[in-house]
Each structure stands twice: as C-alpha cells, then as structure tokens.
DRENNU-16414 format. One record per residue (C-alpha): residue in one letter; x, z, y. Coordinates in nm, 4 decimals, decimal comma, m for minus. Example, Ala and Ser with C-alpha at 12.3 -4.5 7.8 and 13.67 -1.06 7.14 Angstrom:
2
DORO residu       xx       zz       yy
DORO      A   1,2300   0,7800  m0,4500
DORO      S   1,3670   0,7140  m0,1060
This chain:
349
DORO residu       xx       zz       yy
DORO      X   0,0000   0,0000   0,0000
DORO      X   0,1118  m0,0688   0,3503
DORO      X  m0,0316   0,0225   0,6916
DORO      X   0,0430  m0,2105   0,9821
DORO      X  m0,0312  m0,1963   1,3556
DORO      X  m0,1711  m0,5297   1,4559
DORO      X  m0,2496  m0,4895   1,8245
DORO      X  m0,3764  m0,2249   2,0621
DORO      X  m0,5779   0,0232   1,8708
DORO      X  m0,6110  m0,1870   1,5487
DORO      X  m0,4473  m0,0641   1,2286
DORO      X  m0,4661  m0,2455   0,8892
DORO      X  m0,4226  m0,1147   0,5318
DORO      X  m0,2872  m0,3774   0,2955
DORO      X  m0,2852  m0,3368  m0,0870
DORO      X  m0,0795  m0,5850  m0,2873
DORO      X  m0,1477  m0,6655  m0,6549
DORO      X  m0,4741  m0,4764  m0,6668
DORO      X  m0,5271  m0,2886  m0,9895
DORO      X  m0,8352  m0,1298  m1,1323
DORO      X  m0,6811   0,2041  m1,0476
DORO      X  m0,7000   0,1105  m0,6775
DORO      X  m1,0749   0,1326  m0,6968
DORO      X  m1,2295   0,4161  m0,4937
DORO      X  m1,3014   0,5605  m0,1482
DORO      X  m1,0636   0,5072   0,1442
DORO      X  m1,0712   0,6870   0,4848
DORO      X  m0,9295   0,5845   0,8201
DORO      X  m0,8674   0,8920   1,0411
DORO      X  m0,7800   0,9210   1,4143
DORO      X  m0,6228   1,2496   1,5113
DORO      X  m0,7974   1,3119   1,8369
DORO      X  m0,9812   1,6119   1,9619
DORO      X  m1,2249   1,6113   1,8101
DORO      X  m1,0912   1,4189   1,5058
DORO      X  m1,2591   1,0899   1,4139
DORO      X  m1,2650   0,9051   1,0772
DORO      X  m1,4289   0,6186   0,8947
DORO      X  m1,4582   0,5822   0,5150
DORO      X  m1,5069   0,2771   0,2896
DORO      X  m1,5316   0,2078  m0,0828
DORO      X  m1,3082  m0,0424  m0,2595
DORO      X  m1,4690  m0,1876  m0,5724
DORO      X  m1,2284  m0,3652  m0,8024
DORO      X  m1,3832  m0,6081  m1,0556
DORO      X  m1,1970  m0,6915  m1,3732
DORO      X  m1,2843  m0,9707  m1,6179
DORO      X  m1,3570  m0,8561  m1,9753
DORO      X  m1,0834  m0,7974  m2,2278
DORO      X  m1,1341  m0,7264  m2,5970
DORO      X  m0,9291  m0,4359  m2,7254
DORO      X  m0,7341  m0,4639  m3,0476
DORO      X  m0,8513  m0,1177  m3,1425
DORO      X  m1,1109  m0,0264  m3,2603
DORO      X  m1,2147  m0,3896  m3,2930
DORO      X  m1,2459  m0,4992  m3,6581
DORO      X  m1,0027  m0,7411  m3,8158
DORO      X  m1,0741  m0,9808  m4,1042
DORO      X  m1,2556  m0,7981  m4,3844
DORO      X  m1,2709  m0,8499  m4,7607
DORO      X  m1,5619  m0,6804  m4,9398
DORO      X  m1,7399  m0,6955  m5,2746
DORO      X  m2,0890  m0,8427  m5,2888
DORO      X  m2,3524  m0,5712  m5,2571
DORO      X  m2,1507  m0,3327  m5,0427
DORO      X  m2,2317  m0,2270  m4,6832
DORO      X  m2,0316  m0,3756  m4,3955
DORO      X  m1,9835  m0,2576  m4,0355
DORO      X  m1,8109  m0,4742  m3,7748
DORO      X  m1,6864  m0,3180  m3,4489
DORO      X  m1,5878  m0,4676  m3,1176
DORO      X  m1,4521  m0,2869  m2,8075
DORO      X  m1,3836  m0,4407  m2,4653
DORO      X  m1,2716  m0,3273  m2,1226
DORO      X  m1,3598  m0,4675  m1,7804
DORO      X  m1,5313  m0,3862  m1,4565
DORO      X  m1,8231  m0,3771  m1,4552
DORO      X  m1,8321  m0,2718  m1,8230
DORO      X  m1,8771  m0,5796  m2,0435
DORO      X  m2,1827  m0,6570  m2,2532
DORO      X  m2,0943  m0,7300  m2,6170
DORO      X  m2,2888  m0,9535  m2,8529
DORO      X  m2,2198  m1,0856  m3,2056
DORO      X  m2,2692  m1,4429  m3,3167
DORO      X  m2,1884  m1,6400  m3,6318
DORO      X  m1,9514  m1,9304  m3,5923
DORO      X  m2,1309  m2,2658  m3,6024
DORO      X  m2,4628  m2,1000  m3,5038
DORO      X  m2,5235  m1,9959  m3,8640
DORO      X  m2,8146  m1,7506  m3,8976
DORO      X  m2,7363  m1,3810  m3,9181
DORO      X  m2,8831  m1,1813  m4,2052
DORO      X  m3,2288  m1,0469  m4,1287
DORO      X  m3,1231  m0,7122  m4,2775
DORO      X  m2,8454  m0,6731  m4,0208
DORO      X  m2,8706  m0,4229  m3,7382
DORO      X  m2,8976  m0,5383  m3,3772
DORO      X  m2,6154  m0,7777  m3,2954
DORO      X  m2,6304  m0,7095  m2,9212
DORO      X  m2,4171  m0,3969  m2,9419
DORO      X  m2,0520  m0,3242  m3,0031
DORO      X  m2,1263  m0,2163  m3,3636
DORO      X  m2,2798  m0,4607  m3,6088
DORO      X  m2,3855  m0,3560  m3,9611
DORO      X  m2,4909  m0,5603  m4,2672
DORO      X  m2,6322  m0,3609  m4,5604
DORO      X  m2,5913  m0,4985  m4,9147
DORO      X  m2,3814  m0,7950  m4,8082
DORO      X  m2,4050  m1,1103  m5,0194
DORO      X  m2,2293  m1,4456  m5,0445
DORO      X  m2,4567  m1,6010  m4,7821
DORO      X  m2,3169  m1,3555  m4,5269
DORO      X  m1,9639  m1,4812  m4,5832
DORO      X  m1,8081  m1,6590  m4,2851
DORO      X  m1,6685  m1,6133  m3,9373
DORO      X  m1,8303  m1,3794  m3,6827
DORO      X  m1,7593  m1,3864  m3,3096
DORO      X  m1,7504  m1,0803  m3,0854
DORO      X  m1,8286  m1,2067  m2,7313
DORO      X  m1,7716  m0,9891  m2,4224
DORO      X  m1,8931  m1,0804  m2,0733
DORO      X  m1,9604  m0,8938  m1,7469
DORO      X  m2,0316  m1,1706  m1,4992
DORO      X  m1,6674  m1,2004  m1,3974
DORO      X  m1,5213  m1,5141  m1,5521
DORO      X  m1,3961  m1,5843  m1,8006
DORO      X  m1,5914  m1,4390  m2,0919
DORO      X  m1,3782  m1,3617  m2,3957
DORO      X  m1,4373  m1,3559  m2,7720
DORO      X  m1,2658  m1,2551  m3,0917
DORO      X  m1,3142  m1,4098  m3,4346
DORO      X  m1,3598  m1,1786  m3,7314
DORO      X  m1,3673  m1,3321  m4,0806
DORO      X  m1,5930  m1,1663  m4,3371
DORO      X  m1,4903  m1,2543  m4,6935
DORO      X  m1,7239  m1,1652  m4,9816
DORO      X  m1,5870  m1,1513  m5,3349
DORO      X  m1,8168  m1,2081  m5,6334
DORO      X  m1,7893  m1,3126  m5,9970
DORO      X  m1,8660  m1,6740  m6,1037
DORO      X  m2,2170  m1,8115  m6,1445
DORO      X  m2,3299  m2,1470  m6,2925
DORO      X  m2,6543  m2,3419  m6,2688
DORO      X  m2,7265  m2,6704  m6,4494
DORO      X  m3,0033  m2,9101  m6,3556
DORO      X  m3,0157  m3,1098  m6,6834
DORO      X  m2,9234  m2,9155  m6,9965
DORO      X  m3,0453  m3,1876  m7,2367
DORO      X  m2,9179  m3,5407  m7,1752
DORO      X  m2,9825  m3,8533  m7,3840
DORO      X  m2,7451  m4,1475  m7,4060
DORO      X  m2,7109  m4,4733  m7,5969
DORO      X  m2,3930  m4,5950  m7,7621
DORO      X  m2,1630  m4,7720  m7,5170
DORO      X  m2,3338  m4,6190  m7,2129
DORO      X  m2,1397  m4,4668  m6,9212
DORO      X  m2,2556  m4,1050  m6,8883
DORO      X  m2,1898  m3,8334  m6,6271
DORO      X  m2,2578  m3,4616  m6,6876
DORO      X  m2,2833  m3,2196  m6,3955
DORO      X  m2,2538  m2,8419  m6,3416
DORO      X  m2,2779  m2,6444  m6,0153
DORO      X  m2,0719  m2,3270  m5,9776
DORO      X  m2,0316  m2,0492  m5,7215
DORO      X  m1,7391  m1,8071  m5,7157
DORO      X  m1,5004  m1,6327  m5,4761
DORO      X  m1,2047  m1,5976  m5,4889
DORO      X  m1,1902  m1,9646  m5,5761
DORO      X  m1,2340  m2,0363  m5,9435
DORO      X  m1,0673  m2,2369  m6,2177
DORO      X  m1,3093  m2,4986  m6,3509
DORO      X  m1,2812  m2,7020  m6,6712
DORO      X  m1,4877  m2,8675  m6,9507
DORO      X  m1,4804  m2,7942  m7,3244
DORO      X  m1,6196  m2,9458  m7,6463
DORO      X  m1,5786  m2,7881  m7,9873
DORO      X  m1,3596  m2,5141  m7,8303
DORO      X  m1,1170  m2,7771  m7,6997
DORO      X  m1,0452  m2,8311  m7,3294
DORO      X  m1,1256  m3,1861  m7,2156
DORO      X  m0,8515  m3,3435  m7,0053
DORO      X  m0,8212  m3,6648  m6,8068
DORO      X  m0,7778  m3,9633  m7,0369
DORO      X  m0,8938  m4,3105  m7,1306
DORO      X  m1,2387  m4,1922  m7,2375
DORO      X  m1,3033  m3,8806  m7,0262
DORO      X  m1,2808  m3,8238  m6,6514
DORO      X  m1,3380  m3,4619  m6,5328
DORO      X  m1,3616  m3,4029  m6,1567
DORO      X  m1,4537  m3,1296  m5,9056
DORO      X  m1,5934  m3,1427  m5,5533
DORO      X  m1,5982  m2,8443  m5,3137
DORO      X  m1,9406  m2,8286  m5,1472
DORO      X  m1,8425  m2,5166  m4,9464
DORO      X  m1,5767  m2,2471  m4,9517
DORO      X  m1,7367  m2,0955  m5,2628
DORO      X  m1,9488  m2,3777  m5,4124
DORO      X  m1,8019  m2,6352  m5,6521
DORO      X  m1,9704  m2,9334  m5,8205
DORO      X  m1,8180  m3,0113  m6,1603
DORO      X  m1,8590  m3,3553  m6,3194
DORO      X  m1,7538  m3,5007  m6,6530
DORO      X  m1,7767  m3,8777  m6,6963
DORO      X  m1,7742  m4,0300  m7,0434
DORO      X  m1,6683  m4,3878  m6,9778
DORO      X  m1,8174  m4,5338  m7,2964
DORO      X  m2,0265  m4,3134  m7,5240
DORO      X  m1,9178  m4,3202  m7,8883
DORO      X  m2,0868  m4,1706  m8,1945
DORO      X  m1,8486  m3,8737  m8,1846
DORO      X  m1,9404  m3,7900  m7,8246
DORO      X  m2,2823  m3,6504  m7,9106
DORO      X  m2,3022  m3,2728  m7,9209
DORO      X  m2,2690  m2,9719  m7,6891
DORO      X  m2,0388  m2,9630  m7,3854
DORO      X  m1,9434  m2,6486  m7,1926
DORO      X  m1,8526  m2,6204  m6,8252
DORO      X  m1,6388  m2,3069  m6,7770
DORO      X  m1,5778  m2,1180  m6,4498
DORO      X  m1,3469  m1,8176  m6,4123
DORO      X  m1,1830  m1,6185  m6,1342
DORO      X  m1,0177  m1,2760  m6,0988
DORO      X  m1,3574  m1,1024  m6,1133
DORO      X  m1,5036  m1,2632  m6,4243
DORO      X  m1,5877  m1,5711  m6,6290
DORO      X  m1,9032  m1,7645  m6,7214
DORO      X  m2,0009  m2,0953  m6,8778
DORO      X  m2,2975  m2,3291  m6,9170
DORO      X  m2,3956  m2,5746  m7,1910
DORO      X  m2,5210  m2,9337  m7,1857
DORO      X  m2,6358  m3,1021  m7,5056
DORO      X  m2,5944  m3,4799  m7,5356
DORO      X  m2,8160  m3,6495  m7,7928
DORO      X  m2,8373  m4,0075  m7,9214
DORO      X  m3,1016  m4,2483  m7,7888
DORO      X  m3,1421  m4,5387  m8,0352
DORO      X  m3,1191  m4,8825  m7,8803
DORO      X  m3,4559  m5,0555  m7,8519
DORO      X  m3,5258  m5,3886  m8,0291
DORO      X  m3,7462  m5,6620  m7,8889
DORO      X  m4,0400  m5,7617  m8,1135
DORO      X  m4,1454  m6,1280  m8,0770
DORO      X  m4,5008  m6,1671  m7,9543
DORO      X  m4,7393  m6,4046  m8,1298
DORO      X  m4,9455  m6,6597  m7,9382
DORO      X  m5,3199  m6,6074  m7,9933
DORO      X  m5,5063  m6,9060  m8,1415
DORO      X  m5,8649  m7,0136  m8,0808
DORO      X  m6,0809  m7,0686  m8,3894
DORO      X  m6,3213  m7,3634  m8,3633
DORO      X  m6,6524  m7,3875  m8,5480
DORO      X  m6,5961  m7,5543  m8,8896
DORO      X  m6,7832  m7,8642  m8,9890
DORO      X  m6,8831  m7,7189  m9,3279
DORO      X  m7,0949  m7,4161  m9,4023
DORO      X  m6,8672  m7,2471  m9,6539
DORO      X  m6,8779  m6,9269  m9,4394
DORO      X  m7,1461  m6,8049  m9,1981
DORO      X  m7,0391  m6,7330  m8,8360
DORO      X  m7,1484  m6,5086  m8,5567
DORO      X  m7,1756  m6,6770  m8,2241
DORO      X  m7,1827  m6,5093  m7,8842
DORO      X  m7,3440  m6,7684  m7,6559
DORO      X  m7,2381  m6,5977  m7,3371
DORO      X  m6,8677  m6,5698  m7,4155
DORO      X  m6,8428  m6,8662  m7,6577
DORO      X  m6,6541  m6,6600  m7,9177
DORO      X  m6,6964  m6,7306  m8,2892
DORO      X  m6,6399  m6,4577  m8,5478
DORO      X  m6,6816  m6,4937  m8,9285
DORO      X  m6,9326  m6,2717  m9,1063
DORO      X  m6,8119  m6,0938  m9,4166
DORO      X  m6,9940  m6,2843  m9,6935
DORO      X  m6,9543  m5,9927  m9,9264
DORO      X  m7,1564  m5,7527  m9,7112
DORO      X  m7,5100  m5,6602  m9,8332
DORO      X  m7,6714  m5,8620  m9,5577
DORO      X  m7,5629  m6,1506  m9,3362
DORO      X  m7,6815  m6,2010  m8,9798
DORO      X  m7,6589  m6,4758  m8,7232
DORO      X  m7,6530  m6,3092  m8,3796
DORO      X  m7,7442  m6,5171  m8,0772
DORO      X  m7,6493  m6,3988  m7,7242
DORO      X  m7,5523  m6,0492  m7,6035
DORO      X  m7,9001  m5,9366  m7,4871
DORO      X  m8,0359  m5,8285  m7,8241
DORO      X  m8,1785  m6,1622  m7,9449
DORO      X  m8,0972  m6,2138  m8,3108
DORO      X  m8,2026  m6,3900  m8,6302
DORO      X  m8,1554  m6,1630  m8,9290
DORO      X  m8,1577  m6,2613  m9,2965
DORO      X  m8,1299  m5,9794  m9,5493
DORO      X  m8,0155  m6,1532  m9,8664
DORO      X  m7,9862  m5,8311 m10,0674
DORO      X  m8,3606  m5,7671 m10,0400
DORO      X  m8,4622  m6,1361 m10,0512
DORO      X  m8,6572  m6,0902  m9,7317
DORO      X  m8,6542  m6,3039  m9,4175
DORO      X  m8,7469  m6,1970  m9,0721
DORO      X  m8,7121  m6,3194  m8,7220
DORO      X  m8,6965  m6,1084  m8,4074
DORO      X  m8,6548  m6,2422  m8,0571
DORO      X  m8,6603  m6,0391  m7,7357
DORO      X  m8,7003  m6,2024  m7,3949
DORO      X  m8,4846  m6,5063  m7,4684
DORO      X  m8,4492  m6,7531  m7,1836
DORO      X  m8,5332  m7,1196  m7,2168
DORO      X  m8,1634  m7,2067  m7,2107
DORO      X  m8,0900  m6,9594  m7,4921
DORO      X  m8,3759  m7,1051  m7,6963
DORO      X  m8,2346  m7,4559  m7,6569
DORO      X  m7,8903  m7,3400  m7,7625
DORO      X  m8,0434  m7,1676  m8,0655
DORO      X  m8,2247  m7,4846  m8,1625
DORO      X  m7,9069  m7,6885  m8,1212
DORO      X  m7,7175  m7,4335  m8,3310
DORO      X  m7,9784  m7,4521  m8,6098
DORO      X  m7,9802  m7,8350  m8,5978
DORO      X  m7,6031  m7,8470  m8,6293
DORO      X  m7,6061  m7,6029  m8,9206
DORO      X  m7,8852  m7,8040  m9,0884
DORO      X  m7,6990  m8,1356  m9,0565
DORO      X  m7,3803  m7,9750  m9,1764
DORO      X  m7,5569  m7,8249  m9,4759
DORO      X  m7,7018  m8,1655  m9,5628
DORO      X  m7,3532  m8,3201  m9,5648
DORO      X  m7,1879  m8,0513  m9,7731
DORO      X  m7,4438  m7,9493 m10,0335
DORO      X  m7,1862  m7,9888 m10,3036
DORO      X  m7,0021  m7,6870 m10,1637
DORO      X  m7,3026  m7,4546 m10,1296
DORO      X  m7,3434  m7,1549 m10,3511
DORO      X  m7,6660  m6,9688 m10,4177
DORO      X  m7,6354  m6,7354 m10,1250
DORO      X  m7,5635  m7,0217  m9,8803
DORO      X  m7,8719  m7,2085 m10,0138
DORO      X  m8,0995  m6,9089  m9,9463
DORO      X  m7,9575  m6,8795  m9,5970
DORO      X  m8,0168  m7,2507  m9,5265
DORO      X  m8,3797  m7,2343  m9,6530
DORO      X  m8,4486  m6,9329  m9,4317
DORO      X  m8,3123  m7,1099  m9,1251
DORO      X  m8,5275  m7,4197  m9,1958
DORO      X  m8,8431  m7,2091  m9,2339
DORO      X  m8,7812  m7,0276  m8,9072
DORO      X  m8,7173  m7,3527  m8,7256
DORO      X  m9,0420  m7,4943  m8,8682
DORO      X  m9,2393  m7,1874  m8,7542
DORO      X  m9,1250  m7,2409  m8,3981
C-alpha cells in the first residue's frame, strides 16, 4: 500500500497486486480539532478455484456399493458447485442432489460408470471444472439372441454373443472343449461397443458336416468367468419337384362311361360306374335327372330350369342318343338301361 499527496488537500491510497486479504473497511482520517474521518469498504472478487482437497479423485468401486463424490472450491463470492456427467449422460435417479458439493450414488451399477464433472462458478469468469472418473468393476455377463441356429452344408454362417465385463475381459470360442482359433475355416472376431461391452462373432466360412453341434462363447476377467452356448443344427437342402401341366378332358364320342356335366362351368367329370346308382346332373341350381339302376326305378326331377338350360339338356340327350345308336356293340346291360331311361324321359317332355 502507498499513500500519495496529489495536490492541495487530496491524498490517495494505492494498493498494488490486490489480494483477497485486502478486502475490508478502510478509513481516511484528518487530524484536526475536532478530528474528521471517512470510511469505505473494499470488496475483492476472486474467480472460482477448485481445491485439490477434499475434492475426490478417480474412484474404483465394486458394483452394488455406495459412492460419494466431493468437490470443494474457493472464490469470492463463494462459488456454486454442480455435478454433471460428461457427454450429458443422464445421472442415476437414485443419486442425491447434484447441485451441492457432495454427490452420492447408492448401490452403484455399471450404467453409472463414466466421467463426472464438478463445475464451480460465482459470476466472475472463468468458471472452472474438474473431471472425476468413476470406474465400476463387475464380473462377466453374457446374453445371446439366437441360441439355436440352422445351417445348410456349404453355407457361410456367423454366430454372435454379447458380453459385459469390467475390468476388460478375455473372450474366445470353444467347441468340444477346444479353443477355436483363426484359420482357413473359422474366423473369430470381437468388437468393443463401449468400455465394458463386447460383441463376439464366429464366422464359419463354409459349413461342413463336422461343424454341426454346440459352440461356447467364453468371457473371463479378474472377477469371474461365464459362458454361453449356441447349437448349430443341419437344415437339409430342398429339392425342386417338377409340376405337371393340367389337361382338359373332352366329352368322348362313345358311351362306355357316363359323365357328369356342369353346364355353368363346362366341366366334365366321370361317374363311378360301380356305384349303386348313376346320375346325370345338369347345372348347379339343383336341376338333375336321376336314374337309380340298383332299384330298377326311373325318376325325373326338375326345379325352375331356364329355357336355355332346357335346350342344353335336350341337346345333351340328343347327343347321347346318337352316340348310343352308333356304338351299341359296346353297350353292356347297365348302359342299355340308362339309354332306355333317357329316351323315355325325352319322350315324356
């Protein structure tokens, strides 16, 4: 500090390299009778500064334990301290308020692992922060999406396991208690999805008959070991069956076999001549001529047939009659009874 006389009755107090300790009340006094004085307050502002102690350093904890992070800072006015996760990752909902110097996480788990930032600010720039790394150790865990996989001979096949472990794990594949290594037929690989997640893959370049069976993906670290199984089974190759082309059967010119005729759809189907009775069905609306040969009885039933249906019936009977006349040498007894019945019904009309 230095006091200087500028001019006349003016005196000046100068303070170089102001420190926080210079903060306080100051009095200017004139020794007259009576004495006179004037007082003033010097406020010294100091930007925030995070203290090494008791601020937490990087921490390593076991999963399930309780964690408390501390942060202390100096400054004038006193800094406000808040906690944030690096990368704006969400903070556990079970954690205590993160707007204080002490931040607690009960029953910490692997999702809480990462970097935390202690940020101190008091309105005097610049704000400051400190990075505290929280490391959570836990034993390995495996989950498999497809535990049963089918493959055909000669196919290229890839098996996949997902593992989580920290400290980082050793990952490998086994079959029949033998470790599978990189070679002409097998290609094991790993991909780190995060600092504790690993995707394991095993590619079989060309499946052979000896490749079917159970494969194990194994994960181990200093805290434990686990494994998962995938079974590969054989899918027989499919064969192509040739398709046959449907054929259309036309009405024969002889009457060796009776036929059913659907006038609407123009489809002809043979009637089993060995059945107890044979019928000639006309149309799909219930109109039919029925001849029961087993009981030697003839009957005719017609329901609401249209004029066009009647003409087609007549034409059908005429054709059958002419055909029967030309091929009588081929008729048996049953065909003769059928022909006589048709002629009688035509005559009745």
